[in-house]
PyMOL Python script that loads the backbone (N, CA, C, O; Angstrom):
from pymol import cmd

cmd.read_pdbstr("""\
ATOM      1  N   UNK A   1      29.476  38.265  14.652  1.00  0.00           N
ATOM      2  CA  UNK A   1      29.054  37.458  13.074  1.00  0.00           C
ATOM      3  C   UNK A   1      27.975  36.233  12.592  1.00  0.00           C
ATOM      4  O   UNK A   1      28.187  35.021  12.616  1.00  0.00           O
ATOM      5  N   UNK A   2      27.581  36.462  12.449  1.00  0.00           N
ATOM      6  CA  UNK A   2      26.547  35.592  11.622  1.00  0.00           C
ATOM      7  C   UNK A   2      27.201  33.596  12.026  1.00  0.00           C
ATOM      8  O   UNK A   2      28.321  33.102  11.899  1.00  0.00           O
ATOM      9  N   UNK A   3      26.139  33.104  12.417  1.00  0.00           N
ATOM     10  CA  UNK A   3      26.560  31.918  12.494  1.00  0.00           C
ATOM     11  C   UNK A   3      25.878  31.122  11.031  1.00  0.00           C
ATOM     12  O   UNK A   3      24.880  31.397  10.365  1.00  0.00           O
ATOM     13  N   UNK A   4      26.709  30.247  10.923  1.00  0.00           N
ATOM     14  CA  UNK A   4      26.728  29.862   9.588  1.00  0.00           C
ATOM     15  C   UNK A   4      26.942  28.314   9.694  1.00  0.00           C
ATOM     16  O   UNK A   4      27.971  27.670   9.898  1.00  0.00           O
ATOM     17  N   UNK A   5      25.296  27.814   9.439  1.00  0.00           N
ATOM     18  CA  UNK A   5      25.177  26.189   9.769  1.00  0.00           C
ATOM     19  C   UNK A   5      25.707  25.326   8.287  1.00  0.00           C
ATOM     20  O   UNK A   5      25.095  25.521   7.237  1.00  0.00           O
ATOM     21  N   UNK A   6      26.500  24.691   8.326  1.00  0.00           N
ATOM     22  CA  UNK A   6      26.544  23.725   6.684  1.00  0.00           C
ATOM     23  C   UNK A   6      26.014  22.101   6.809  1.00  0.00           C
ATOM     24  O   UNK A   6      26.433  21.377   7.713  1.00  0.00           O
ATOM     25  N   UNK A   7      25.243  21.726   5.998  1.00  0.00           N
ATOM     26  CA  UNK A   7      24.465  20.431   5.796  1.00  0.00           C
ATOM     27  C   UNK A   7      25.822  19.758   4.853  1.00  0.00           C
ATOM     28  O   UNK A   7      26.573  20.409   4.127  1.00  0.00           O
ATOM     29  N   UNK A   8      25.866  18.302   5.110  1.00  0.00           N
ATOM     30  CA  UNK A   8      26.885  17.726   4.426  1.00  0.00           C
ATOM     31  C   UNK A   8      25.701  16.784   4.515  1.00  0.00           C
ATOM     32  O   UNK A   8      24.987  16.444   5.458  1.00  0.00           O
ATOM     33  N   UNK A   9      25.729  16.421   3.010  1.00  0.00           N
ATOM     34  CA  UNK A   9      24.927  15.118   2.728  1.00  0.00           C
ATOM     35  C   UNK A   9      26.231  14.039   2.012  1.00  0.00           C
ATOM     36  O   UNK A   9      27.136  14.163   1.187  1.00  0.00           O
ATOM     37  N   UNK A  10      25.764  13.134   2.753  1.00  0.00           N
ATOM     38  CA  UNK A  10      27.096  12.089   2.443  1.00  0.00           C
ATOM     39  C   UNK A  10      26.611  11.254   0.630  1.00  0.00           C
ATOM     40  O   UNK A  10      25.603  11.606   0.019  1.00  0.00           O
ATOM     41  N   UNK A  11      27.165  10.642   0.334  1.00  0.00           N
ATOM     42  CA  UNK A  11      26.981  10.204  -1.177  1.00  0.00           C
ATOM     43  C   UNK A  11      25.993   9.273  -1.004  1.00  0.00           C
ATOM     44  O   UNK A  11      25.947   8.395  -0.142  1.00  0.00           O
ATOM     45  N   UNK A  12      25.027   9.567  -2.069  1.00  0.00           N
ATOM     46  CA  UNK A  12      23.474   8.541  -1.778  1.00  0.00           C
ATOM     47  C   UNK A  12      22.522   8.824  -1.095  1.00  0.00           C
ATOM     48  O   UNK A  12      21.502   8.135  -1.077  1.00  0.00           O
ATOM     49  N   UNK A  13      22.731  10.190  -0.215  1.00  0.00           N
ATOM     50  CA  UNK A  13      21.670  10.341   0.425  1.00  0.00           C
ATOM     51  C   UNK A  13      20.828  11.661  -0.209  1.00  0.00           C
ATOM     52  O   UNK A  13      21.406  12.515  -0.883  1.00  0.00           O
ATOM     53  N   UNK A  14      19.601  11.706   0.052  1.00  0.00           N
ATOM     54  CA  UNK A  14      19.289  12.955  -0.292  1.00  0.00           C
ATOM     55  C   UNK A  14      18.779  13.908   0.808  1.00  0.00           C
ATOM     56  O   UNK A  14      18.334  13.563   1.903  1.00  0.00           O
ATOM     57  N   UNK A  15      18.958  15.548   0.196  1.00  0.00           N
ATOM     58  CA  UNK A  15      18.319  16.668   1.533  1.00  0.00           C
ATOM     59  C   UNK A  15      17.081  16.643   1.799  1.00  0.00           C
ATOM     60  O   UNK A  15      16.118  16.409   1.068  1.00  0.00           O
ATOM     61  N   UNK A  16      17.167  16.984   3.267  1.00  0.00           N
ATOM     62  CA  UNK A  16      15.533  16.568   3.081  1.00  0.00           C
ATOM     63  C   UNK A  16      14.182  17.359   2.116  1.00  0.00           C
ATOM     64  O   UNK A  16      12.994  17.039   2.138  1.00  0.00           O
ATOM     65  N   UNK A  17      14.799  18.402   1.355  1.00  0.00           N
ATOM     66  CA  UNK A  17      13.817  19.036   0.775  1.00  0.00           C
ATOM     67  C   UNK A  17      13.444  17.822  -0.615  1.00  0.00           C
ATOM     68  O   UNK A  17      12.302  17.736  -1.066  1.00  0.00           O
ATOM     69  N   UNK A  18      14.709  16.891  -1.191  1.00  0.00           N
ATOM     70  CA  UNK A  18      14.685  16.284  -1.681  1.00  0.00           C
ATOM     71  C   UNK A  18      13.409  15.007  -1.981  1.00  0.00           C
ATOM     72  O   UNK A  18      12.661  14.672  -2.900  1.00  0.00           O
ATOM     73  N   UNK A  19      13.795  14.501  -0.289  1.00  0.00           N
ATOM     74  CA  UNK A  19      13.591  13.429   0.101  1.00  0.00           C
ATOM     75  C   UNK A  19      11.477  13.644  -0.001  1.00  0.00           C
ATOM     76  O   UNK A  19      10.717  12.888  -0.607  1.00  0.00           O
ATOM     77  N   UNK A  20      11.193  14.563   0.592  1.00  0.00           N
ATOM     78  CA  UNK A  20       9.961  15.154   0.674  1.00  0.00           C
ATOM     79  C   UNK A  20       9.632  15.380  -0.916  1.00  0.00           C
ATOM     80  O   UNK A  20       8.458  15.177  -1.227  1.00  0.00           O
ATOM     81  N   UNK A  21      10.327  15.688  -1.723  1.00  0.00           N
ATOM     82  CA  UNK A  21       9.670  15.600  -3.074  1.00  0.00           C
ATOM     83  C   UNK A  21       9.600  14.259  -3.554  1.00  0.00           C
ATOM     84  O   UNK A  21       8.481  14.001  -3.997  1.00  0.00           O
ATOM     85  N   UNK A  22      10.281  13.473  -3.606  1.00  0.00           N
ATOM     86  CA  UNK A  22      10.343  12.023  -3.578  1.00  0.00           C
ATOM     87  C   UNK A  22       9.121  11.272  -3.071  1.00  0.00           C
ATOM     88  O   UNK A  22       8.670  10.537  -3.949  1.00  0.00           O
ATOM     89  N   UNK A  23       8.290  11.219  -1.659  1.00  0.00           N
ATOM     90  CA  UNK A  23       7.604  11.000  -1.197  1.00  0.00           C
ATOM     91  C   UNK A  23       6.299  11.220  -2.009  1.00  0.00           C
ATOM     92  O   UNK A  23       5.586  10.324  -2.461  1.00  0.00           O
ATOM     93  N   UNK A  24       6.084  12.684  -2.132  1.00  0.00           N
ATOM     94  CA  UNK A  24       4.769  13.481  -3.037  1.00  0.00           C
ATOM     95  C   UNK A  24       4.814  12.472  -4.375  1.00  0.00           C
ATOM     96  O   UNK A  24       3.925  11.688  -4.707  1.00  0.00           O
ATOM     97  N   UNK A  25       6.197  12.728  -5.107  1.00  0.00           N
ATOM     98  CA  UNK A  25       5.750  11.891  -6.099  1.00  0.00           C
ATOM     99  C   UNK A  25       5.768  10.178  -6.544  1.00  0.00           C
ATOM    100  O   UNK A  25       5.633   9.779  -7.700  1.00  0.00           O
ATOM    101  N   UNK A  26       5.970   9.287  -5.316  1.00  0.00           N
ATOM    102  CA  UNK A  26       5.565   8.293  -5.129  1.00  0.00           C
ATOM    103  C   UNK A  26       4.422   8.051  -4.598  1.00  0.00           C
ATOM    104  O   UNK A  26       3.966   6.910  -4.687  1.00  0.00           O
ATOM    105  N   UNK A  27       3.855   8.857  -4.068  1.00  0.00           N
ATOM    106  CA  UNK A  27       2.388   9.008  -3.590  1.00  0.00           C
ATOM    107  C   UNK A  27       1.335   9.122  -4.979  1.00  0.00           C
ATOM    108  O   UNK A  27       0.332   8.459  -5.242  1.00  0.00           O
ATOM    109  N   UNK A  28       1.840   9.976  -5.561  1.00  0.00           N
ATOM    110  CA  UNK A  28       1.019  10.539  -6.654  1.00  0.00           C
ATOM    111  C   UNK A  28       1.383   9.197  -7.645  1.00  0.00           C
ATOM    112  O   UNK A  28       0.362   8.930  -8.279  1.00  0.00           O
ATOM    113  N   UNK A  29       2.303   8.424  -7.932  1.00  0.00           N
ATOM    114  CA  UNK A  29       2.532   7.630  -8.642  1.00  0.00           C
ATOM    115  C   UNK A  29       1.567   6.296  -8.401  1.00  0.00           C
ATOM    116  O   UNK A  29       0.651   5.821  -9.072  1.00  0.00           O
ATOM    117  N   UNK A  30       2.143   5.930  -7.223  1.00  0.00           N
ATOM    118  CA  UNK A  30       0.783   4.713  -6.595  1.00  0.00           C
ATOM    119  C   UNK A  30      -0.906   4.830  -6.420  1.00  0.00           C
ATOM    120  O   UNK A  30      -1.793   3.979  -6.348  1.00  0.00           O
ATOM    121  N   UNK A  31      -0.900   6.333  -6.388  1.00  0.00           N
ATOM    122  CA  UNK A  31      -2.754   6.821  -6.833  1.00  0.00           C
ATOM    123  C   UNK A  31      -3.020   6.605  -8.284  1.00  0.00           C
ATOM    124  O   UNK A  31      -4.102   6.237  -8.742  1.00  0.00           O
ATOM    125  N   UNK A  32      -2.033   6.843  -8.909  1.00  0.00           N
ATOM    126  CA  UNK A  32      -2.385   6.834 -10.910  1.00  0.00           C
ATOM    127  C   UNK A  32      -2.624   4.856 -10.849  1.00  0.00           C
ATOM    128  O   UNK A  32      -3.547   4.319 -11.460  1.00  0.00           O
ATOM    129  N   UNK A  33      -1.875   4.274 -10.232  1.00  0.00           N
ATOM    130  CA  UNK A  33      -1.748   2.993 -10.841  1.00  0.00           C
ATOM    131  C   UNK A  33      -2.901   2.176 -10.268  1.00  0.00           C
ATOM    132  O   UNK A  33      -3.517   1.249 -10.794  1.00  0.00           O
ATOM    133  N   UNK A  34      -3.054   2.751  -9.029  1.00  0.00           N
ATOM    134  CA  UNK A  34      -4.477   2.132  -8.204  1.00  0.00           C
ATOM    135  C   UNK A  34      -5.696   2.157  -9.168  1.00  0.00           C
ATOM    136  O   UNK A  34      -5.982   3.140  -9.851  1.00  0.00           O
ATOM    137  N   UNK A  35      -6.529   0.755  -9.161  1.00  0.00           N
ATOM    138  CA  UNK A  35      -7.560   1.180 -10.490  1.00  0.00           C
ATOM    139  C   UNK A  35      -8.540   1.166  -9.931  1.00  0.00           C
ATOM    140  O   UNK A  35      -8.839   0.470  -8.961  1.00  0.00           O
ATOM    141  N   UNK A  36      -9.475   2.324 -10.756  1.00  0.00           N
ATOM    142  CA  UNK A  36     -10.458   3.140 -10.079  1.00  0.00           C
ATOM    143  C   UNK A  36     -11.927   1.820  -9.624  1.00  0.00           C
ATOM    144  O   UNK A  36     -12.223   1.798  -8.430  1.00  0.00           O
ATOM    145  N   UNK A  37     -12.398   1.239 -10.188  1.00  0.00           N
ATOM    146  CA  UNK A  37     -13.217   0.873  -9.350  1.00  0.00           C
ATOM    147  C   UNK A  37     -13.515   0.231  -7.932  1.00  0.00           C
ATOM    148  O   UNK A  37     -12.471  -0.231  -7.473  1.00  0.00           O
ATOM    149  N   UNK A  38     -14.334   0.096  -7.294  1.00  0.00           N
ATOM    150  CA  UNK A  38     -14.125  -0.036  -5.821  1.00  0.00           C
ATOM    151  C   UNK A  38     -14.338  -1.610  -5.883  1.00  0.00           C
ATOM    152  O   UNK A  38     -13.756  -2.264  -5.017  1.00  0.00           O
ATOM    153  N   UNK A  39     -15.150  -2.317  -6.863  1.00  0.00           N
ATOM    154  CA  UNK A  39     -14.990  -3.756  -7.121  1.00  0.00           C
ATOM    155  C   UNK A  39     -13.527  -4.807  -7.382  1.00  0.00           C
ATOM    156  O   UNK A  39     -13.332  -6.011  -7.217  1.00  0.00           O
ATOM    157  N   UNK A  40     -12.614  -3.595  -7.896  1.00  0.00           N
ATOM    158  CA  UNK A  40     -11.130  -4.104  -8.350  1.00  0.00           C
ATOM    159  C   UNK A  40     -10.165  -3.724  -7.258  1.00  0.00           C
ATOM    160  O   UNK A  40      -8.948  -3.765  -7.435  1.00  0.00           O
ATOM    161  N   UNK A  41     -10.695  -3.374  -6.190  1.00  0.00           N
ATOM    162  CA  UNK A  41      -9.780  -2.719  -4.940  1.00  0.00           C
ATOM    163  C   UNK A  41     -10.386  -3.326  -4.210  1.00  0.00           C
ATOM    164  O   UNK A  41     -11.548  -3.730  -4.179  1.00  0.00           O
ATOM    165  N   UNK A  42      -8.892  -3.446  -3.094  1.00  0.00           N
ATOM    166  CA  UNK A  42      -9.138  -3.760  -1.888  1.00  0.00           C
ATOM    167  C   UNK A  42      -8.158  -2.483  -1.120  1.00  0.00           C
ATOM    168  O   UNK A  42      -7.118  -1.979  -1.544  1.00  0.00           O
ATOM    169  N   UNK A  43      -8.809  -2.231  -0.026  1.00  0.00           N
ATOM    170  CA  UNK A  43      -8.408  -1.287   0.785  1.00  0.00           C
ATOM    171  C   UNK A  43      -7.041  -1.625   2.117  1.00  0.00           C
ATOM    172  O   UNK A  43      -7.093  -2.643   2.808  1.00  0.00           O
ATOM    173  N   UNK A  44      -6.048  -0.705   2.247  1.00  0.00           N
ATOM    174  CA  UNK A  44      -5.247  -0.965   3.283  1.00  0.00           C
ATOM    175  C   UNK A  44      -6.015  -0.883   4.862  1.00  0.00           C
ATOM    176  O   UNK A  44      -6.678   0.016   5.380  1.00  0.00           O
ATOM    177  N   UNK A  45      -5.613  -2.215   5.346  1.00  0.00           N
ATOM    178  CA  UNK A  45      -6.732  -1.589   7.006  1.00  0.00           C
ATOM    179  C   UNK A  45      -5.174  -0.718   7.432  1.00  0.00           C
ATOM    180  O   UNK A  45      -5.448  -0.110   8.466  1.00  0.00           O
ATOM    181  N   UNK A  46      -4.151  -0.517   7.171  1.00  0.00           N
ATOM    182  CA  UNK A  46      -2.845   0.217   7.847  1.00  0.00           C
ATOM    183  C   UNK A  46      -3.295   1.720   7.273  1.00  0.00           C
ATOM    184  O   UNK A  46      -3.857   2.507   8.035  1.00  0.00           O
ATOM    185  N   UNK A  47      -3.029   2.054   5.947  1.00  0.00           N
ATOM    186  CA  UNK A  47      -3.003   3.634   5.325  1.00  0.00           C
ATOM    187  C   UNK A  47      -3.884   4.066   4.978  1.00  0.00           C
ATOM    188  O   UNK A  47      -4.102   5.266   5.146  1.00  0.00           O
ATOM    189  N   UNK A  48      -5.046   2.960   4.131  1.00  0.00           N
ATOM    190  CA  UNK A  48      -6.228   3.614   4.046  1.00  0.00           C
ATOM    191  C   UNK A  48      -5.891   3.224   2.629  1.00  0.00           C
ATOM    192  O   UNK A  48      -6.644   2.288   2.359  1.00  0.00           O
ATOM    193  N   UNK A  49      -5.213   3.460   1.720  1.00  0.00           N
ATOM    194  CA  UNK A  49      -4.928   3.675   0.362  1.00  0.00           C
ATOM    195  C   UNK A  49      -5.756   2.016  -0.845  1.00  0.00           C
ATOM    196  O   UNK A  49      -5.829   0.815  -0.588  1.00  0.00           O
ATOM    197  N   UNK A  50      -6.028   2.510  -1.600  1.00  0.00           N
ATOM    198  CA  UNK A  50      -7.177   1.304  -2.505  1.00  0.00           C
ATOM    199  C   UNK A  50      -5.382   0.856  -3.516  1.00  0.00           C
ATOM    200  O   UNK A  50      -4.479   1.527  -4.016  1.00  0.00           O
ATOM    201  N   UNK A  51      -5.631  -0.351  -3.387  1.00  0.00           N
ATOM    202  CA  UNK A  51      -4.702  -1.002  -3.826  1.00  0.00           C
ATOM    203  C   UNK A  51      -6.033  -2.216  -5.032  1.00  0.00           C
ATOM    204  O   UNK A  51      -7.246  -2.375  -5.170  1.00  0.00           O
ATOM    205  N   UNK A  52      -4.946  -2.668  -5.509  1.00  0.00           N
ATOM    206  CA  UNK A  52      -5.650  -3.953  -6.825  1.00  0.00           C
ATOM    207  C   UNK A  52      -5.870  -4.987  -6.392  1.00  0.00           C
ATOM    208  O   UNK A  52      -4.958  -5.678  -5.936  1.00  0.00           O
ATOM    209  N   UNK A  53      -7.177  -5.402  -6.410  1.00  0.00           N
ATOM    210  CA  UNK A  53      -7.553  -6.841  -5.842  1.00  0.00           C
ATOM    211  C   UNK A  53      -6.652  -7.977  -6.278  1.00  0.00           C
ATOM    212  O   UNK A  53      -6.299  -8.344  -7.399  1.00  0.00           O
ATOM    213  N   UNK A  54      -6.347  -8.487  -4.898  1.00  0.00           N
ATOM    214  CA  UNK A  54      -5.021  -9.473  -5.281  1.00  0.00           C
ATOM    215  C   UNK A  54      -3.734  -9.611  -4.969  1.00  0.00           C
ATOM    216  O   UNK A  54      -2.914 -10.512  -5.145  1.00  0.00           O
ATOM    217  N   UNK A  55      -3.683  -7.893  -4.161  1.00  0.00           N
ATOM    218  CA  UNK A  55      -2.117  -7.322  -3.845  1.00  0.00           C
ATOM    219  C   UNK A  55      -1.929  -7.942  -3.089  1.00  0.00           C
ATOM    220  O   UNK A  55      -2.776  -8.166  -2.225  1.00  0.00           O
ATOM    221  N   UNK A  56      -0.459  -8.612  -3.089  1.00  0.00           N
ATOM    222  CA  UNK A  56      -0.241  -9.144  -1.589  1.00  0.00           C
ATOM    223  C   UNK A  56       0.607  -7.905  -0.399  1.00  0.00           C
ATOM    224  O   UNK A  56       0.736  -8.104   0.809  1.00  0.00           O
ATOM    225  N   UNK A  57       1.075  -6.695  -1.133  1.00  0.00           N
ATOM    226  CA  UNK A  57       1.279  -5.747  -0.275  1.00  0.00           C
ATOM    227  C   UNK A  57       0.610  -4.340  -0.663  1.00  0.00           C
ATOM    228  O   UNK A  57       0.250  -4.150  -1.825  1.00  0.00           O
ATOM    229  N   UNK A  58       0.479  -3.536   0.145  1.00  0.00           N
ATOM    230  CA  UNK A  58       0.318  -1.955   0.093  1.00  0.00           C
ATOM    231  C   UNK A  58       0.806  -1.285  -1.088  1.00  0.00           C
ATOM    232  O   UNK A  58       2.027  -1.394  -1.201  1.00  0.00           O
ATOM    233  N   UNK A  59       0.286  -0.679  -1.931  1.00  0.00           N
ATOM    234  CA  UNK A  59       1.106   0.174  -2.537  1.00  0.00           C
ATOM    235  C   UNK A  59       1.568   1.864  -2.097  1.00  0.00           C
ATOM    236  O   UNK A  59       2.360   2.615  -2.665  1.00  0.00           O
ATOM    237  N   UNK A  60       0.972   2.020  -1.226  1.00  0.00           N
ATOM    238  CA  UNK A  60       1.502   3.060  -0.341  1.00  0.00           C
ATOM    239  C   UNK A  60       2.931   2.558   1.047  1.00  0.00           C
ATOM    240  O   UNK A  60       4.089   2.960   1.158  1.00  0.00           O
ATOM    241  N   UNK A  61       2.393   1.885   1.603  1.00  0.00           N
ATOM    242  CA  UNK A  61       2.909   2.108   3.005  1.00  0.00           C
ATOM    243  C   UNK A  61       3.930   0.409   3.374  1.00  0.00           C
ATOM    244  O   UNK A  61       4.546   0.115   4.398  1.00  0.00           O
ATOM    245  N   UNK A  62       3.749  -0.392   2.099  1.00  0.00           N
ATOM    246  CA  UNK A  62       4.355  -1.563   2.156  1.00  0.00           C
ATOM    247  C   UNK A  62       3.724  -2.641   2.867  1.00  0.00           C
ATOM    248  O   UNK A  62       4.304  -3.726   2.825  1.00  0.00           O
ATOM    249  N   UNK A  63       2.928  -2.577   3.344  1.00  0.00           N
ATOM    250  CA  UNK A  63       2.231  -3.438   4.682  1.00  0.00           C
ATOM    251  C   UNK A  63       1.520  -4.967   3.666  1.00  0.00           C
ATOM    252  O   UNK A  63       0.787  -4.842   2.685  1.00  0.00           O
ATOM    253  N   UNK A  64       1.825  -5.823   4.043  1.00  0.00           N
ATOM    254  CA  UNK A  64       1.638  -7.070   3.455  1.00  0.00           C
ATOM    255  C   UNK A  64      -0.021  -7.157   3.949  1.00  0.00           C
ATOM    256  O   UNK A  64      -0.422  -6.744   5.037  1.00  0.00           O
ATOM    257  N   UNK A  65      -1.106  -7.956   2.612  1.00  0.00           N
ATOM    258  CA  UNK A  65      -2.092  -7.903   3.092  1.00  0.00           C
ATOM    259  C   UNK A  65      -2.697  -9.722   3.540  1.00  0.00           C
ATOM    260  O   UNK A  65      -2.267 -10.797   3.123  1.00  0.00           O
ATOM    261  N   UNK A  66      -3.475  -9.518   4.221  1.00  0.00           N
ATOM    262  CA  UNK A  66      -3.715 -11.209   4.564  1.00  0.00           C
ATOM    263  C   UNK A  66      -5.419 -11.336   3.249  1.00  0.00           C
ATOM    264  O   UNK A  66      -6.342 -10.577   2.953  1.00  0.00           O
ATOM    265  N   UNK A  67      -5.044 -12.557   2.909  1.00  0.00           N
ATOM    266  CA  UNK A  67      -6.045 -12.723   2.011  1.00  0.00           C
ATOM    267  C   UNK A  67      -7.990 -12.860   2.884  1.00  0.00           C
ATOM    268  O   UNK A  67      -8.118 -13.770   3.703  1.00  0.00           O
ATOM    269  N   UNK A  68      -8.748 -12.313   2.716  1.00  0.00           N
ATOM    270  CA  UNK A  68     -10.061 -11.665   2.449  1.00  0.00           C
ATOM    271  C   UNK A  68     -10.702 -12.452   1.998  1.00  0.00           C
ATOM    272  O   UNK A  68     -10.137 -13.161   1.166  1.00  0.00           O
ATOM    273  N   UNK A  69     -12.321 -12.769   2.324  1.00  0.00           N
ATOM    274  CA  UNK A  69     -13.466 -13.581   1.457  1.00  0.00           C
ATOM    275  C   UNK A  69     -14.032 -12.118   0.825  1.00  0.00           C
ATOM    276  O   UNK A  69     -14.284 -11.186   1.589  1.00  0.00           O
ATOM    277  N   UNK A  70     -14.184 -12.018  -0.419  1.00  0.00           N
ATOM    278  CA  UNK A  70     -15.159 -10.995  -1.093  1.00  0.00           C
ATOM    279  C   UNK A  70     -16.653 -10.746  -0.856  1.00  0.00           C
ATOM    280  O   UNK A  70     -17.282  -9.782  -1.292  1.00  0.00           O
ATOM    281  N   UNK A  71     -17.282 -12.049   0.123  1.00  0.00           N
ATOM    282  CA  UNK A  71     -18.223 -11.568   0.255  1.00  0.00           C
ATOM    283  C   UNK A  71     -18.851 -11.329   1.827  1.00  0.00           C
ATOM    284  O   UNK A  71     -20.007 -10.971   2.052  1.00  0.00           O
ATOM    285  N   UNK A  72     -18.016 -11.558   2.652  1.00  0.00           N
ATOM    286  CA  UNK A  72     -17.962 -11.471   3.975  1.00  0.00           C
ATOM    287  C   UNK A  72     -16.521 -10.543   4.638  1.00  0.00           C
ATOM    288  O   UNK A  72     -16.635  -9.906   5.685  1.00  0.00           O
ATOM    289  N   UNK A  73     -15.661 -10.576   4.127  1.00  0.00           N
ATOM    290  CA  UNK A  73     -14.815  -9.776   4.335  1.00  0.00           C
ATOM    291  C   UNK A  73     -13.585 -10.286   5.365  1.00  0.00           C
ATOM    292  O   UNK A  73     -12.523  -9.700   5.576  1.00  0.00           O
ATOM    293  N   UNK A  74     -14.096 -11.672   5.996  1.00  0.00           N
ATOM    294  CA  UNK A  74     -13.519 -12.814   6.794  1.00  0.00           C
ATOM    295  C   UNK A  74     -12.129 -12.758   6.002  1.00  0.00           C
ATOM    296  O   UNK A  74     -11.968 -12.591   4.793  1.00  0.00           O
ATOM    297  N   UNK A  75     -11.001 -12.972   7.172  1.00  0.00           N
ATOM    298  CA  UNK A  75      -9.824 -13.472   6.746  1.00  0.00           C
ATOM    299  C   UNK A  75      -9.698 -15.004   6.165  1.00  0.00           C
ATOM    300  O   UNK A  75     -10.502 -15.935   6.116  1.00  0.00           O
ATOM    301  N   UNK A  76      -9.214 -14.950   6.018  1.00  0.00           N
ATOM    302  CA  UNK A  76      -8.649 -16.300   4.767  1.00  0.00           C
ATOM    303  C   UNK A  76      -7.605 -17.226   5.418  1.00  0.00           C
ATOM    304  O   UNK A  76      -6.619 -16.635   5.857  1.00  0.00           O
ATOM    305  N   UNK A  77      -7.631 -18.575   5.569  1.00  0.00           N
ATOM    306  CA  UNK A  77      -6.239 -19.353   5.951  1.00  0.00           C
ATOM    307  C   UNK A  77      -5.607 -19.805   4.024  1.00  0.00           C
ATOM    308  O   UNK A  77      -6.268 -20.006   3.005  1.00  0.00           O
ATOM    309  N   UNK A  78      -4.239 -19.809   4.245  1.00  0.00           N
ATOM    310  CA  UNK A  78      -3.696 -19.852   3.548  1.00  0.00           C
ATOM    311  C   UNK A  78      -4.122 -20.800   2.207  1.00  0.00           C
ATOM    312  O   UNK A  78      -3.165 -21.555   2.036  1.00  0.00           O
ATOM    313  N   UNK A  79      -4.582 -20.922   1.755  1.00  0.00           N
ATOM    314  CA  UNK A  79      -5.023 -21.984   0.142  1.00  0.00           C
ATOM    315  C   UNK A  79      -6.450 -22.509   0.440  1.00  0.00           C
ATOM    316  O   UNK A  79      -6.833 -23.678   0.474  1.00  0.00           O
ATOM    317  N   UNK A  80      -7.156 -21.347   0.650  1.00  0.00           N
ATOM    318  CA  UNK A  80      -8.309 -22.051   1.019  1.00  0.00           C
ATOM    319  C   UNK A  80      -8.971 -21.768   0.055  1.00  0.00           C
ATOM    320  O   UNK A  80      -8.748 -20.742  -0.588  1.00  0.00           O
ATOM    321  N   UNK A  81     -10.090 -22.761  -0.303  1.00  0.00           N
ATOM    322  CA  UNK A  81     -11.304 -22.903  -1.663  1.00  0.00           C
ATOM    323  C   UNK A  81     -12.328 -21.993  -1.507  1.00  0.00           C
ATOM    324  O   UNK A  81     -12.791 -21.367  -2.460  1.00  0.00           O
ATOM    325  N   UNK A  82     -12.766 -21.861  -0.216  1.00  0.00           N
ATOM    326  CA  UNK A  82     -14.179 -22.072   0.046  1.00  0.00           C
ATOM    327  C   UNK A  82     -14.116 -20.766   1.719  1.00  0.00           C
ATOM    328  O   UNK A  82     -13.411 -21.029   2.693  1.00  0.00           O
ATOM    329  N   UNK A  83     -14.773 -19.813   1.658  1.00  0.00           N
ATOM    330  CA  UNK A  83     -14.576 -18.835   2.801  1.00  0.00           C
ATOM    331  C   UNK A  83     -15.119 -19.646   4.026  1.00  0.00           C
ATOM    332  O   UNK A  83     -16.300 -19.985   3.950  1.00  0.00           O
ATOM    333  N   UNK A  84     -14.336 -20.043   5.272  1.00  0.00           N
ATOM    334  CA  UNK A  84     -15.161 -21.034   6.475  1.00  0.00           C
ATOM    335  C   UNK A  84     -16.172 -19.991   7.363  1.00  0.00           C
ATOM    336  O   UNK A  84     -16.805 -20.462   8.309  1.00  0.00           O
ATOM    337  N   UNK A  85     -16.279 -18.716   7.053  1.00  0.00           N
ATOM    338  CA  UNK A  85     -17.536 -18.312   7.878  1.00  0.00           C
ATOM    339  C   UNK A  85     -18.584 -18.141   7.119  1.00  0.00           C
ATOM    340  O   UNK A  85     -19.633 -18.223   7.757  1.00  0.00           O
ATOM    341  N   UNK A  86     -18.782 -17.810   5.316  1.00  0.00           N
ATOM    342  CA  UNK A  86     -19.816 -17.948   4.885  1.00  0.00           C
ATOM    343  C   UNK A  86     -19.875 -18.868   3.876  1.00  0.00           C
ATOM    344  O   UNK A  86     -20.930 -19.329   3.440  1.00  0.00           O
ATOM    345  N   UNK A  87     -18.892 -19.123   3.527  1.00  0.00           N
ATOM    346  CA  UNK A  87     -19.425 -20.805   2.374  1.00  0.00           C
ATOM    347  C   UNK A  87     -18.749 -19.966   0.992  1.00  0.00           C
ATOM    348  O   UNK A  87     -18.613 -20.848   0.144  1.00  0.00           O
ATOM    349  N   UNK A  88     -18.461 -19.173   0.642  1.00  0.00           N
ATOM    350  CA  UNK A  88     -18.220 -18.331  -0.570  1.00  0.00           C
ATOM    351  C   UNK A  88     -17.021 -19.001  -1.414  1.00  0.00           C
ATOM    352  O   UNK A  88     -16.090 -19.348  -0.688  1.00  0.00           O
ATOM    353  N   UNK A  89     -16.909 -19.157  -2.248  1.00  0.00           N
ATOM    354  CA  UNK A  89     -16.230 -20.054  -2.939  1.00  0.00           C
ATOM    355  C   UNK A  89     -14.892 -18.660  -3.461  1.00  0.00           C
ATOM    356  O   UNK A  89     -15.165 -17.645  -4.101  1.00  0.00           O
ATOM    357  N   UNK A  90     -13.685 -19.006  -3.011  1.00  0.00           N
ATOM    358  CA  UNK A  90     -12.862 -17.976  -3.034  1.00  0.00           C
ATOM    359  C   UNK A  90     -11.865 -18.086  -4.420  1.00  0.00           C
ATOM    360  O   UNK A  90     -11.297 -19.143  -4.694  1.00  0.00           O
ATOM    361  N   UNK A  91     -11.722 -16.796  -5.296  1.00  0.00           N
ATOM    362  CA  UNK A  91     -11.405 -16.604  -6.083  1.00  0.00           C
ATOM    363  C   UNK A  91      -9.791 -17.252  -6.006  1.00  0.00           C
ATOM    364  O   UNK A  91      -9.014 -17.308  -5.053  1.00  0.00           O
ATOM    365  N   UNK A  92      -9.657 -17.679  -7.336  1.00  0.00           N
ATOM    366  CA  UNK A  92      -7.940 -17.909  -7.222  1.00  0.00           C
ATOM    367  C   UNK A  92      -7.302 -17.177  -7.582  1.00  0.00           C
ATOM    368  O   UNK A  92      -6.082 -17.330  -7.506  1.00  0.00           O
TER     369      UNK A  92
END
""", "prot")
cmd.dss("prot")
cmd.show_as("cartoon", "prot")
cmd.util.cbc("prot")
cmd.orient("prot")
């Protein structure tokens, strides 16, 4: 007799195939909302996704961004008005 396996999905959960489809749709949506120009983007160090300049969190993986100098990419302390590495004025 052939063995039958049953998958029971609890209310609110998605089947593995549905989860995969949602991930694909979510990934495609984040790529269409990201700006096209490199000058208007910042790249996530964790996943490599392009995000709009000034983002606090990555659209793709959700990791937080640290403020970086636009001229030298040095990490900036909170509320900095100038970069302490190159002296460039920080955009508000």
